[in-house]
C-alpha positions in Angstrom: 10.8 5.0 -13.0 9.6 2.9 -10.1 6.1 1.5 -9.9 3.6 1.6 -7.0 0.6 -0.5 -6.2 -2.1 1.9 -5.1 -5.6 1.5 -3.6 -7.6 4.5 -2.5 -10.6 2.6 -1.0 -11.6 -0.8 0.5 -12.4 -3.4 -2.0 -11.3 -6.5 -4.0 -8.2 -6.7 -6.1 -10.1 -4.6 -8.7 -9.3 -1.4 -6.7 -5.6 -2.0 -6.9 -3.7 0.0 -9.6 -0.1 -0.2 -10.7 1.3 3.3 -11.5 4.6 4.8 -12.3 5.8 7.2 -9.6 8.7 9.5 -9.0 11.7 7.9 -7.3 11.8 9.1 -3.7 14.8 11.0 -2.6 15.9 10.2 1.0 16.5 13.1 3.4 19.4 13.2 5.8 19.3 10.2 8.1 17.1 8.2 5.8 17.9 5.5 3.3 16.2 4.3 0.1 15.6 0.5 0.0 15.2 -1.5 -3.2 12.4 -4.0 -2.8 12.5 -7.0 -5.1 9.3 -8.7 -3.8 6.6 -7.8 -1.3 3.5 -9.6 -0.1 0.6 -9.4 2.3 -0.7 -12.0 4.7 -4.3 -13.3 4.8 -5.5 -11.1 7.6 -4.2 -8.0 5.7 -6.1 -9.1 2.6 -9.3 -9.5 4.6 -8.9 -6.1 6.2 -8.3 -4.5 2.8 -11.6 -5.8 1.5 -13.4 -3.8 4.2 -14.9 -6.9 5.8 -13.6 -5.7 9.2 -13.9 -2.0 8.7 -15.6 -1.5 12.0 -12.8 -3.1 13.9 -10.0 -1.9 11.6 -10.7 1.4 9.9 -8.4 2.2 7.1 -6.6 4.8 9.3 -5.8 2.1 11.8 -3.7 0.1 9.3 -2.4 2.5 6.7 -4.2 5.7 5.9 -5.8 5.8 2.5 -4.7 6.5 -0.1 -2.3 3.7 0.5 1.0 3.4 -1.5 3.5 0.6 -1.9 6.3 1.5 -4.2 7.9 -1.5 -5.9 
C-alpha cells in the first residue's frame, strides 16, 4: 500500500503525518507515476509554516488538506 505525507493545516514539521493510502487508479487518458523521491524548496517550506499566509493563503498553493502520495 502506498504512503502519503499529509498536512491539514499550516505549521512546523510536527503537523506532517505519514499514512497508508489506497493506490490511485488512473482514469482513461491518465497515468500513474511512481515517485522514488520528492522534495520541497525553501520558499515552499516557509509558506507551509503559515509565515506568509496573508500573501499565500493555503488555497493559493495547494488546498488543504494537502496530500503527497509517495
